[in-house]
PDB file of N, CA, C and O in Angstrom:
ATOM      1  N   MET A   1      52.574  62.687 145.869  1.00  0.00           N
ATOM      2  CA  MET A   1      53.923  62.661 145.354  1.00  0.00           C
ATOM      3  C   MET A   1      53.863  62.251 143.885  1.00  0.00           C
ATOM      4  O   MET A   1      53.105  61.357 143.509  1.00  0.00           O
ATOM      5  N   PHE A   2      54.667  62.915 143.064  1.00  0.00           N
ATOM      6  CA  PHE A   2      54.701  62.656 141.629  1.00  0.00           C
ATOM      7  C   PHE A   2      56.153  62.467 141.218  1.00  0.00           C
ATOM      8  O   PHE A   2      57.020  63.240 141.624  1.00  0.00           O
ATOM      9  N   VAL A   3      56.426  61.429 140.404  1.00  0.00           N
ATOM     10  CA  VAL A   3      57.791  61.081 140.013  1.00  0.00           C
ATOM     11  C   VAL A   3      57.835  60.814 138.513  1.00  0.00           C
ATOM     12  O   VAL A   3      56.909  60.235 137.944  1.00  0.00           O
ATOM     13  N   LYS A   4      58.926  61.245 137.884  1.00  0.00           N
ATOM     14  CA  LYS A   4      59.138  60.949 136.470  1.00  0.00           C
ATOM     15  C   LYS A   4      60.638  60.854 136.223  1.00  0.00           C
ATOM     16  O   LYS A   4      61.422  61.595 136.816  1.00  0.00           O
ATOM     17  N   THR A   5      61.033  59.935 135.343  1.00  0.00           N
ATOM     18  CA  THR A   5      62.444  59.740 135.012  1.00  0.00           C
ATOM     19  C   THR A   5      62.718  60.290 133.619  1.00  0.00           C
ATOM     20  O   THR A   5      61.904  60.146 132.707  1.00  0.00           O
ATOM     21  N   VAL A   6      63.879  60.923 133.471  1.00  0.00           N
ATOM     22  CA  VAL A   6      64.260  61.530 132.199  1.00  0.00           C
ATOM     23  C   VAL A   6      65.756  61.320 131.977  1.00  0.00           C
ATOM     24  O   VAL A   6      66.538  61.294 132.928  1.00  0.00           O
ATOM     25  N   GLU A   7      66.143  61.171 130.708  1.00  0.00           N
ATOM     26  CA  GLU A   7      67.561  61.018 130.365  1.00  0.00           C
ATOM     27  C   GLU A   7      68.153  62.379 130.031  1.00  0.00           C
ATOM     28  O   GLU A   7      67.544  63.170 129.311  1.00  0.00           O
ATOM     29  N   VAL A   8      69.339  62.647 130.556  1.00  0.00           N
ATOM     30  CA  VAL A   8      70.057  63.893 130.283  1.00  0.00           C
ATOM     31  C   VAL A   8      70.809  63.708 128.965  1.00  0.00           C
ATOM     32  O   VAL A   8      71.653  62.819 128.846  1.00  0.00           O
ATOM     33  N   LYS A   9      70.499  64.550 127.978  1.00  0.00           N
ATOM     34  CA  LYS A   9      71.066  64.381 126.644  1.00  0.00           C
ATOM     35  C   LYS A   9      72.042  65.481 126.245  1.00  0.00           C
ATOM     36  O   LYS A   9      72.756  65.334 125.253  1.00  0.00           O
ATOM     37  N   ASN A  10      72.091  66.578 126.993  1.00  0.00           N
ATOM     38  CA  ASN A  10      73.000  67.656 126.590  1.00  0.00           C
ATOM     39  C   ASN A  10      74.454  67.280 126.876  1.00  0.00           C
ATOM     40  O   ASN A  10      74.727  66.421 127.713  1.00  0.00           O
ATOM     41  N   GLN A  11      75.372  67.924 126.180  1.00  0.00           N
ATOM     42  CA  GLN A  11      76.788  67.561 126.203  1.00  0.00           C
ATOM     43  C   GLN A  11      77.426  67.620 127.584  1.00  0.00           C
ATOM     44  O   GLN A  11      78.235  66.755 127.918  1.00  0.00           O
ATOM     45  N   VAL A  12      77.082  68.616 128.392  1.00  0.00           N
ATOM     46  CA  VAL A  12      77.779  68.801 129.673  1.00  0.00           C
ATOM     47  C   VAL A  12      77.031  68.221 130.864  1.00  0.00           C
ATOM     48  O   VAL A  12      77.528  68.289 131.988  1.00  0.00           O
ATOM     49  N   GLY A  13      75.857  67.654 130.648  1.00  0.00           N
ATOM     50  CA  GLY A  13      75.086  67.111 131.757  1.00  0.00           C
ATOM     51  C   GLY A  13      74.532  68.229 132.628  1.00  0.00           C
ATOM     52  O   GLY A  13      74.196  69.306 132.135  1.00  0.00           O
ATOM     53  N   LEU A  14      74.441  67.968 133.914  1.00  0.00           N
ATOM     54  CA  LEU A  14      73.945  68.976 134.858  1.00  0.00           C
ATOM     55  C   LEU A  14      75.137  69.649 135.527  1.00  0.00           C
ATOM     56  O   LEU A  14      75.348  69.510 136.731  1.00  0.00           O
ATOM     57  N   ARG A  15      75.894  70.362 134.751  1.00  0.00           N
ATOM     58  CA  ARG A  15      77.025  71.133 135.246  1.00  0.00           C
ATOM     59  C   ARG A  15      76.597  72.587 135.410  1.00  0.00           C
ATOM     60  O   ARG A  15      75.403  72.882 135.360  1.00  0.00           O
ATOM     61  N   ALA A  16      77.524  73.477 135.599  1.00  0.00           N
ATOM     62  CA  ALA A  16      77.291  74.870 135.998  1.00  0.00           C
ATOM     63  C   ALA A  16      76.055  75.556 135.399  1.00  0.00           C
ATOM     64  O   ALA A  16      75.082  75.789 136.116  1.00  0.00           O
ATOM     65  N   ARG A  17      76.075  75.875 134.126  1.00  0.00           N
ATOM     66  CA  ARG A  17      74.970  76.649 133.541  1.00  0.00           C
ATOM     67  C   ARG A  17      73.659  75.859 133.499  1.00  0.00           C
ATOM     68  O   ARG A  17      72.636  76.389 133.931  1.00  0.00           O
ATOM     69  N   PRO A  18      73.640  74.617 132.999  1.00  0.00           N
ATOM     70  CA  PRO A  18      72.385  73.865 133.008  1.00  0.00           C
ATOM     71  C   PRO A  18      71.831  73.648 134.421  1.00  0.00           C
ATOM     72  O   PRO A  18      70.620  73.715 134.632  1.00  0.00           O
ATOM     73  N   ALA A  19      72.716  73.390 135.384  1.00  0.00           N
ATOM     74  CA  ALA A  19      72.269  73.195 136.762  1.00  0.00           C
ATOM     75  C   ALA A  19      71.668  74.477 137.326  1.00  0.00           C
ATOM     76  O   ALA A  19      70.716  74.428 138.105  1.00  0.00           O
ATOM     77  N   THR A  20      72.218  75.617 136.937  1.00  0.00           N
ATOM     78  CA  THR A  20      71.669  76.905 137.380  1.00  0.00           C
ATOM     79  C   THR A  20      70.271  77.097 136.812  1.00  0.00           C
ATOM     80  O   THR A  20      69.352  77.469 137.542  1.00  0.00           O
ATOM     81  N   PHE A  21      70.099  76.847 135.511  1.00  0.00           N
ATOM     82  CA  PHE A  21      68.768  76.942 134.901  1.00  0.00           C
ATOM     83  C   PHE A  21      67.785  76.009 135.609  1.00  0.00           C
ATOM     84  O   PHE A  21      66.649  76.385 135.900  1.00  0.00           O
ATOM     85  N   PHE A  22      68.240  74.797 135.875  1.00  0.00           N
ATOM     86  CA  PHE A  22      67.389  73.792 136.511  1.00  0.00           C
ATOM     87  C   PHE A  22      66.931  74.241 137.899  1.00  0.00           C
ATOM     88  O   PHE A  22      65.742  74.172 138.211  1.00  0.00           O
ATOM     89  N   THR A  23      67.866  74.700 138.730  1.00  0.00           N
ATOM     90  CA  THR A  23      67.498  75.109 140.089  1.00  0.00           C
ATOM     91  C   THR A  23      66.635  76.370 140.085  1.00  0.00           C
ATOM     92  O   THR A  23      65.733  76.502 140.912  1.00  0.00           O
ATOM     93  N   GLN A  24      66.900  77.286 139.174  1.00  0.00           N
ATOM     94  CA  GLN A  24      66.059  78.481 139.076  1.00  0.00           C
ATOM     95  C   GLN A  24      64.626  78.097 138.747  1.00  0.00           C
ATOM     96  O   GLN A  24      63.682  78.627 139.333  1.00  0.00           O
ATOM     97  N   LYS A  25      64.469  77.176 137.810  1.00  0.00           N
ATOM     98  CA  LYS A  25      63.128  76.725 137.434  1.00  0.00           C
ATOM     99  C   LYS A  25      62.471  75.991 138.590  1.00  0.00           C
ATOM    100  O   LYS A  25      61.284  76.193 138.849  1.00  0.00           O
ATOM    101  N   ALA A  26      63.217  75.142 139.292  1.00  0.00           N
ATOM    102  CA  ALA A  26      62.666  74.397 140.437  1.00  0.00           C
ATOM    103  C   ALA A  26      62.182  75.340 141.527  1.00  0.00           C
ATOM    104  O   ALA A  26      61.188  75.060 142.197  1.00  0.00           O
ATOM    105  N   ASN A  27      62.882  76.456 141.709  1.00  0.00           N
ATOM    106  CA  ASN A  27      62.502  77.418 142.746  1.00  0.00           C
ATOM    107  C   ASN A  27      61.237  78.200 142.409  1.00  0.00           C
ATOM    108  O   ASN A  27      60.728  78.929 143.261  1.00  0.00           O
ATOM    109  N   GLU A  28      60.719  78.067 141.200  1.00  0.00           N
ATOM    110  CA  GLU A  28      59.469  78.725 140.823  1.00  0.00           C
ATOM    111  C   GLU A  28      58.243  78.005 141.378  1.00  0.00           C
ATOM    112  O   GLU A  28      57.136  78.542 141.334  1.00  0.00           O
ATOM    113  N   PHE A  29      58.432  76.804 141.894  1.00  0.00           N
ATOM    114  CA  PHE A  29      57.308  76.003 142.371  1.00  0.00           C
ATOM    115  C   PHE A  29      57.228  76.019 143.895  1.00  0.00           C
ATOM    116  O   PHE A  29      58.241  76.145 144.584  1.00  0.00           O
ATOM    117  N   LYS A  30      56.006  75.889 144.405  1.00  0.00           N
ATOM    118  CA  LYS A  30      55.782  75.903 145.849  1.00  0.00           C
ATOM    119  C   LYS A  30      56.097  74.555 146.489  1.00  0.00           C
ATOM    120  O   LYS A  30      56.473  74.494 147.660  1.00  0.00           O
ATOM    121  N   CYS A  31      55.947  73.487 145.735  1.00  0.00           N
ATOM    122  CA  CYS A  31      56.142  72.144 146.283  1.00  0.00           C
ATOM    123  C   CYS A  31      57.618  71.873 146.562  1.00  0.00           C
ATOM    124  O   CYS A  31      58.503  72.604 146.117  1.00  0.00           O
ATOM    125  N   GLN A  32      57.851  70.811 147.304  1.00  0.00           N
ATOM    126  CA  GLN A  32      59.217  70.344 147.511  1.00  0.00           C
ATOM    127  C   GLN A  32      59.610  69.538 146.283  1.00  0.00           C
ATOM    128  O   GLN A  32      58.818  68.742 145.780  1.00  0.00           O
ATOM    129  N   VAL A  33      60.829  69.741 145.802  1.00  0.00           N
ATOM    130  CA  VAL A  33      61.296  69.050 144.596  1.00  0.00           C
ATOM    131  C   VAL A  33      62.676  68.458 144.862  1.00  0.00           C
ATOM    132  O   VAL A  33      63.558  69.113 145.416  1.00  0.00           O
ATOM    133  N   TRP A  34      62.839  67.207 144.454  1.00  0.00           N
ATOM    134  CA  TRP A  34      64.117  66.528 144.582  1.00  0.00           C
ATOM    135  C   TRP A  34      64.531  65.970 143.234  1.00  0.00           C
ATOM    136  O   TRP A  34      63.696  65.747 142.358  1.00  0.00           O
ATOM    137  N   ILE A  35      65.820  65.747 143.076  1.00  0.00           N
ATOM    138  CA  ILE A  35      66.338  65.054 141.904  1.00  0.00           C
ATOM    139  C   ILE A  35      67.122  63.857 142.424  1.00  0.00           C
ATOM    140  O   ILE A  35      67.920  63.975 143.353  1.00  0.00           O
ATOM    141  N   GLU A  36      66.880  62.696 141.806  1.00  0.00           N
ATOM    142  CA  GLU A  36      67.514  61.462 142.246  1.00  0.00           C
ATOM    143  C   GLU A  36      68.378  60.873 141.139  1.00  0.00           C
ATOM    144  O   GLU A  36      67.987  60.846 139.972  1.00  0.00           O
ATOM    145  N   LYS A  37      69.550  60.404 141.525  1.00  0.00           N
ATOM    146  CA  LYS A  37      70.422  59.634 140.635  1.00  0.00           C
ATOM    147  C   LYS A  37      70.870  58.425 141.434  1.00  0.00           C
ATOM    148  O   LYS A  37      71.554  58.552 142.449  1.00  0.00           O
ATOM    149  N   GLY A  38      70.477  57.258 140.967  1.00  0.00           N
ATOM    150  CA  GLY A  38      70.782  56.048 141.727  1.00  0.00           C
ATOM    151  C   GLY A  38      70.085  56.085 143.073  1.00  0.00           C
ATOM    152  O   GLY A  38      68.870  56.274 143.146  1.00  0.00           O
ATOM    153  N   ASP A  39      70.848  55.906 144.129  1.00  0.00           N
ATOM    154  CA  ASP A  39      70.260  55.909 145.469  1.00  0.00           C
ATOM    155  C   ASP A  39      70.420  57.255 146.181  1.00  0.00           C
ATOM    156  O   ASP A  39      70.120  57.365 147.370  1.00  0.00           O
ATOM    157  N   ARG A  40      70.891  58.277 145.461  1.00  0.00           N
ATOM    158  CA  ARG A  40      71.067  59.613 146.056  1.00  0.00           C
ATOM    159  C   ARG A  40      69.924  60.525 145.674  1.00  0.00           C
ATOM    160  O   ARG A  40      69.503  60.558 144.518  1.00  0.00           O
ATOM    161  N   ARG A  41      69.421  61.266 146.648  1.00  0.00           N
ATOM    162  CA  ARG A  41      68.351  62.243 146.431  1.00  0.00           C
ATOM    163  C   ARG A  41      68.801  63.568 147.023  1.00  0.00           C
ATOM    164  O   ARG A  41      69.216  63.637 148.179  1.00  0.00           O
ATOM    165  N   VAL A  42      68.712  64.636 146.202  1.00  0.00           N
ATOM    166  CA  VAL A  42      69.078  65.963 146.693  1.00  0.00           C
ATOM    167  C   VAL A  42      67.961  66.947 146.382  1.00  0.00           C
ATOM    168  O   VAL A  42      67.118  66.709 145.517  1.00  0.00           O
ATOM    169  N   ASN A  43      67.978  68.045 147.101  1.00  0.00           N
ATOM    170  CA  ASN A  43      67.015  69.120 146.888  1.00  0.00           C
ATOM    171  C   ASN A  43      67.272  69.749 145.522  1.00  0.00           C
ATOM    172  O   ASN A  43      68.363  70.257 145.262  1.00  0.00           O
ATOM    173  N   ALA A  44      66.269  69.715 144.654  1.00  0.00           N
ATOM    174  CA  ALA A  44      66.412  70.262 143.300  1.00  0.00           C
ATOM    175  C   ALA A  44      66.482  71.783 143.300  1.00  0.00           C
ATOM    176  O   ALA A  44      66.800  72.385 142.274  1.00  0.00           O
ATOM    177  N   LYS A  45      66.192  72.407 144.424  1.00  0.00           N
ATOM    178  CA  LYS A  45      66.249  73.865 144.528  1.00  0.00           C
ATOM    179  C   LYS A  45      67.619  74.340 145.013  1.00  0.00           C
ATOM    180  O   LYS A  45      67.847  75.539 145.171  1.00  0.00           O
ATOM    181  N   SER A  46      68.523  73.396 145.247  1.00  0.00           N
ATOM    182  CA  SER A  46      69.870  73.702 145.733  1.00  0.00           C
ATOM    183  C   SER A  46      70.893  73.465 144.632  1.00  0.00           C
ATOM    184  O   SER A  46      71.072  72.334 144.181  1.00  0.00           O
ATOM    185  N   LEU A  47      71.559  74.519 144.200  1.00  0.00           N
ATOM    186  CA  LEU A  47      72.564  74.395 143.148  1.00  0.00           C
ATOM    187  C   LEU A  47      73.677  73.439 143.565  1.00  0.00           C
ATOM    188  O   LEU A  47      74.076  72.574 142.785  1.00  0.00           O
ATOM    189  N   LEU A  48      74.174  73.587 144.774  1.00  0.00           N
ATOM    190  CA  LEU A  48      75.249  72.698 145.239  1.00  0.00           C
ATOM    191  C   LEU A  48      74.797  71.249 145.315  1.00  0.00           C
ATOM    192  O   LEU A  48      75.562  70.333 145.011  1.00  0.00           O
ATOM    193  N   GLY A  49      73.556  71.048 145.718  1.00  0.00           N
ATOM    194  CA  GLY A  49      73.013  69.691 145.768  1.00  0.00           C
ATOM    195  C   GLY A  49      72.962  69.062 144.390  1.00  0.00           C
ATOM    196  O   GLY A  49      73.387  67.922 144.204  1.00  0.00           O
ATOM    197  N   VAL A  50      72.441  69.805 143.422  1.00  0.00           N
ATOM    198  CA  VAL A  50      72.335  69.299 142.052  1.00  0.00           C
ATOM    199  C   VAL A  50      73.725  69.020 141.478  1.00  0.00           C
ATOM    200  O   VAL A  50      73.942  67.980 140.857  1.00  0.00           O
ATOM    201  N   LEU A  51      74.657  69.940 141.680  1.00  0.00           N
ATOM    202  CA  LEU A  51      76.020  69.748 141.174  1.00  0.00           C
ATOM    203  C   LEU A  51      76.692  68.530 141.817  1.00  0.00           C
ATOM    204  O   LEU A  51      77.485  67.838 141.178  1.00  0.00           O
ATOM    205  N   SER A  52      76.366  68.280 143.085  1.00  0.00           N
ATOM    206  CA  SER A  52      77.007  67.177 143.802  1.00  0.00           C
ATOM    207  C   SER A  52      76.649  65.803 143.233  1.00  0.00           C
ATOM    208  O   SER A  52      77.352  64.828 143.499  1.00  0.00           O
ATOM    209  N   LEU A  53      75.578  65.713 142.463  1.00  0.00           N
ATOM    210  CA  LEU A  53      75.194  64.428 141.865  1.00  0.00           C
ATOM    211  C   LEU A  53      76.127  64.013 140.729  1.00  0.00           C
ATOM    212  O   LEU A  53      76.237  62.827 140.416  1.00  0.00           O
ATOM    213  N   GLY A  54      76.796  64.986 140.115  1.00  0.00           N
ATOM    214  CA  GLY A  54      77.721  64.669 139.027  1.00  0.00           C
ATOM    215  C   GLY A  54      77.039  64.053 137.815  1.00  0.00           C
ATOM    216  O   GLY A  54      77.572  63.119 137.216  1.00  0.00           O
ATOM    217  N   VAL A  55      75.880  64.556 137.448  1.00  0.00           N
ATOM    218  CA  VAL A  55      75.119  64.007 136.321  1.00  0.00           C
ATOM    219  C   VAL A  55      75.778  64.404 135.003  1.00  0.00           C
ATOM    220  O   VAL A  55      76.033  65.581 134.747  1.00  0.00           O
ATOM    221  N   ILE A  56      76.045  63.401 134.175  1.00  0.00           N
ATOM    222  CA  ILE A  56      76.650  63.649 132.871  1.00  0.00           C
ATOM    223  C   ILE A  56      75.721  63.139 131.769  1.00  0.00           C
ATOM    224  O   ILE A  56      74.716  62.481 132.036  1.00  0.00           O
ATOM    225  N   LYS A  57      76.082  63.458 130.532  1.00  0.00           N
ATOM    226  CA  LYS A  57      75.291  63.054 129.373  1.00  0.00           C
ATOM    227  C   LYS A  57      75.050  61.543 129.382  1.00  0.00           C
ATOM    228  O   LYS A  57      75.959  60.754 129.640  1.00  0.00           O
ATOM    229  N   GLY A  58      73.804  61.163 129.095  1.00  0.00           N
ATOM    230  CA  GLY A  58      73.435  59.762 129.018  1.00  0.00           C
ATOM    231  C   GLY A  58      72.889  59.168 130.298  1.00  0.00           C
ATOM    232  O   GLY A  58      72.324  58.075 130.276  1.00  0.00           O
ATOM    233  N   MET A  59      73.043  59.859 131.408  1.00  0.00           N
ATOM    234  CA  MET A  59      72.511  59.360 132.677  1.00  0.00           C
ATOM    235  C   MET A  59      71.019  59.671 132.769  1.00  0.00           C
ATOM    236  O   MET A  59      70.534  60.651 132.203  1.00  0.00           O
ATOM    237  N   SER A  60      70.314  58.825 133.488  1.00  0.00           N
ATOM    238  CA  SER A  60      68.904  59.072 133.770  1.00  0.00           C
ATOM    239  C   SER A  60      68.768  59.544 135.211  1.00  0.00           C
ATOM    240  O   SER A  60      69.444  59.052 136.115  1.00  0.00           O
ATOM    241  N   VAL A  61      67.874  60.511 135.399  1.00  0.00           N
ATOM    242  CA  VAL A  61      67.585  61.022 136.729  1.00  0.00           C
ATOM    243  C   VAL A  61      66.071  61.000 136.921  1.00  0.00           C
ATOM    244  O   VAL A  61      65.307  61.040 135.957  1.00  0.00           O
ATOM    245  N   SER A  62      65.663  60.938 138.162  1.00  0.00           N
ATOM    246  CA  SER A  62      64.246  61.018 138.488  1.00  0.00           C
ATOM    247  C   SER A  62      63.971  62.351 139.161  1.00  0.00           C
ATOM    248  O   SER A  62      64.723  62.795 140.029  1.00  0.00           O
ATOM    249  N   ILE A  63      62.887  62.978 138.747  1.00  0.00           N
ATOM    250  CA  ILE A  63      62.439  64.210 139.380  1.00  0.00           C
ATOM    251  C   ILE A  63      61.254  63.833 140.255  1.00  0.00           C
ATOM    252  O   ILE A  63      60.295  63.219 139.786  1.00  0.00           O
ATOM    253  N   VAL A  64      61.326  64.202 141.523  1.00  0.00           N
ATOM    254  CA  VAL A  64      60.304  63.855 142.506  1.00  0.00           C
ATOM    255  C   VAL A  64      59.784  65.141 143.119  1.00  0.00           C
ATOM    256  O   VAL A  64      60.567  66.009 143.506  1.00  0.00           O
ATOM    257  N   ALA A  65      58.470  65.268 143.210  1.00  0.00           N
ATOM    258  CA  ALA A  65      57.898  66.470 143.824  1.00  0.00           C
ATOM    259  C   ALA A  65      56.748  66.072 144.732  1.00  0.00           C
ATOM    260  O   ALA A  65      56.070  65.069 144.507  1.00  0.00           O
ATOM    261  N   ASP A  66      56.544  66.880 145.760  1.00  0.00           N
ATOM    262  CA  ASP A  66      55.469  66.649 146.712  1.00  0.00           C
ATOM    263  C   ASP A  66      54.907  67.996 147.138  1.00  0.00           C
ATOM    264  O   ASP A  66      55.617  68.817 147.719  1.00  0.00           O
ATOM    265  N   GLY A  67      53.625  68.221 146.849  1.00  0.00           N
ATOM    266  CA  GLY A  67      52.990  69.481 147.214  1.00  0.00           C
ATOM    267  C   GLY A  67      51.927  69.862 146.214  1.00  0.00           C
ATOM    268  O   GLY A  67      51.588  69.084 145.322  1.00  0.00           O
ATOM    269  N   GLU A  68      51.403  71.060 146.366  1.00  0.00           N
ATOM    270  CA  GLU A  68      50.236  71.463 145.585  1.00  0.00           C
ATOM    271  C   GLU A  68      50.452  71.536 144.082  1.00  0.00           C
ATOM    272  O   GLU A  68      49.516  71.274 143.327  1.00  0.00           O
ATOM    273  N   ASP A  69      51.634  71.878 143.623  1.00  0.00           N
ATOM    274  CA  ASP A  69      51.896  71.976 142.181  1.00  0.00           C
ATOM    275  C   ASP A  69      52.907  70.925 141.718  1.00  0.00           C
ATOM    276  O   ASP A  69      53.674  71.158 140.784  1.00  0.00           O
ATOM    277  N   GLU A  70      52.899  69.770 142.381  1.00  0.00           N
ATOM    278  CA  GLU A  70      53.897  68.725 142.143  1.00  0.00           C
ATOM    279  C   GLU A  70      53.929  68.215 140.702  1.00  0.00           C
ATOM    280  O   GLU A  70      55.006  68.068 140.123  1.00  0.00           O
ATOM    281  N   GLU A  71      52.775  67.949 140.127  1.00  0.00           N
ATOM    282  CA  GLU A  71      52.755  67.394 138.772  1.00  0.00           C
ATOM    283  C   GLU A  71      53.300  68.398 137.760  1.00  0.00           C
ATOM    284  O   GLU A  71      54.076  68.036 136.876  1.00  0.00           O
ATOM    285  N   ARG A  72      52.894  69.651 137.892  1.00  0.00           N
ATOM    286  CA  ARG A  72      53.375  70.694 136.975  1.00  0.00           C
ATOM    287  C   ARG A  72      54.880  70.885 137.130  1.00  0.00           C
ATOM    288  O   ARG A  72      55.582  71.088 136.140  1.00  0.00           O
ATOM    289  N   ALA A  73      55.379  70.823 138.358  1.00  0.00           N
ATOM    290  CA  ALA A  73      56.813  70.980 138.610  1.00  0.00           C
ATOM    291  C   ALA A  73      57.607  69.870 137.927  1.00  0.00           C
ATOM    292  O   ALA A  73      58.586  70.146 137.234  1.00  0.00           O
ATOM    293  N   VAL A  74      57.199  68.639 138.115  1.00  0.00           N
ATOM    294  CA  VAL A  74      57.916  67.505 137.534  1.00  0.00           C
ATOM    295  C   VAL A  74      57.877  67.569 136.013  1.00  0.00           C
ATOM    296  O   VAL A  74      58.904  67.391 135.357  1.00  0.00           O
ATOM    297  N   GLU A  75      56.709  67.819 135.452  1.00  0.00           N
ATOM    298  CA  GLU A  75      56.585  67.885 133.994  1.00  0.00           C
ATOM    299  C   GLU A  75      57.449  69.011 133.413  1.00  0.00           C
ATOM    300  O   GLU A  75      58.111  68.821 132.393  1.00  0.00           O
ATOM    301  N   THR A  76      57.443  70.169 134.053  1.00  0.00           N
ATOM    302  CA  THR A  76      58.220  71.316 133.578  1.00  0.00           C
ATOM    303  C   THR A  76      59.714  71.033 133.640  1.00  0.00           C
ATOM    304  O   THR A  76      60.437  71.322 132.686  1.00  0.00           O
ATOM    305  N   LEU A  77      60.185  70.474 134.744  1.00  0.00           N
ATOM    306  CA  LEU A  77      61.611  70.191 134.895  1.00  0.00           C
ATOM    307  C   LEU A  77      62.079  69.082 133.958  1.00  0.00           C
ATOM    308  O   LEU A  77      63.186  69.151 133.424  1.00  0.00           O
ATOM    309  N   CYS A  78      61.258  68.073 133.756  1.00  0.00           N
ATOM    310  CA  CYS A  78      61.614  67.011 132.811  1.00  0.00           C
ATOM    311  C   CYS A  78      61.665  67.555 131.390  1.00  0.00           C
ATOM    312  O   CYS A  78      62.538  67.178 130.608  1.00  0.00           O
ATOM    313  N   GLU A  79      60.736  68.434 131.058  1.00  0.00           N
ATOM    314  CA  GLU A  79      60.735  69.046 129.728  1.00  0.00           C
ATOM    315  C   GLU A  79      61.980  69.907 129.532  1.00  0.00           C
ATOM    316  O   GLU A  79      62.573  69.901 128.453  1.00  0.00           O
ATOM    317  N   LEU A  80      62.377  70.645 130.563  1.00  0.00           N
ATOM    318  CA  LEU A  80      63.583  71.471 130.487  1.00  0.00           C
ATOM    319  C   LEU A  80      64.808  70.604 130.191  1.00  0.00           C
ATOM    320  O   LEU A  80      65.639  70.962 129.357  1.00  0.00           O
ATOM    321  N   ILE A  81      64.916  69.477 130.869  1.00  0.00           N
ATOM    322  CA  ILE A  81      66.034  68.558 130.638  1.00  0.00           C
ATOM    323  C   ILE A  81      65.948  67.964 129.226  1.00  0.00           C
ATOM    324  O   ILE A  81      66.960  67.872 128.531  1.00  0.00           O
ATOM    325  N   SER A  82      64.764  67.570 128.809  1.00  0.00           N
ATOM    326  CA  SER A  82      64.580  66.960 127.486  1.00  0.00           C
ATOM    327  C   SER A  82      64.931  67.915 126.349  1.00  0.00           C
ATOM    328  O   SER A  82      65.403  67.490 125.295  1.00  0.00           O
ATOM    329  N   ARG A  83      64.696  69.210 126.571  1.00  0.00           N
ATOM    330  CA  ARG A  83      64.983  70.214 125.540  1.00  0.00           C
ATOM    331  C   ARG A  83      66.405  70.739 125.650  1.00  0.00           C
ATOM    332  O   ARG A  83      66.723  71.776 125.069  1.00  0.00           O
ATOM    333  N   ASP A  84      67.254  70.055 126.372  1.00  0.00           N
ATOM    334  CA  ASP A  84      68.650  70.487 126.558  1.00  0.00           C
ATOM    335  C   ASP A  84      68.764  71.854 127.203  1.00  0.00           C
ATOM    336  O   ASP A  84      69.677  72.619 126.890  1.00  0.00           O
ATOM    337  N   PHE A  85      67.845  72.165 128.097  1.00  0.00           N
ATOM    338  CA  PHE A  85      67.850  73.385 128.895  1.00  0.00           C
ATOM    339  C   PHE A  85      67.595  74.640 128.084  1.00  0.00           C
ATOM    340  O   PHE A  85      67.959  75.736 128.511  1.00  0.00           O
ATOM    341  N   ALA A  86      66.974  74.499 126.921  1.00  0.00           N
ATOM    342  CA  ALA A  86      66.608  75.665 126.113  1.00  0.00           C
ATOM    343  C   ALA A  86      65.245  76.155 126.575  1.00  0.00           C
ATOM    344  O   ALA A  86      64.317  75.365 126.745  1.00  0.00           O
ATOM    345  N   GLU A  87      65.132  77.456 126.777  1.00  0.00           N
ATOM    346  CA  GLU A  87      63.851  78.032 127.212  1.00  0.00           C
ATOM    347  C   GLU A  87      62.895  78.131 126.057  1.00  0.00           C
ATOM    348  O   GLU A  87      61.766  78.591 126.229  1.00  0.00           O
TER     349      GLU A  87
END
């Protein structure tokens, strides 16, 4: 299992378009991936799950992955968030 915490810096947080980019990227990995905010953990491959967290600018989230490509998944998703979801 691999975990990393990142701060969301973009204006809208993990709302519609950024959340879509995030879940699409998460679905590229074979491992299981979750996103945590506080004591809530949801499947990072589920758009509704990610949206349900209500992540806004300035909040920190943890990306958790478990499986064969876990480290690459976490690093890639954290980088996506850090770059304000720019490809």
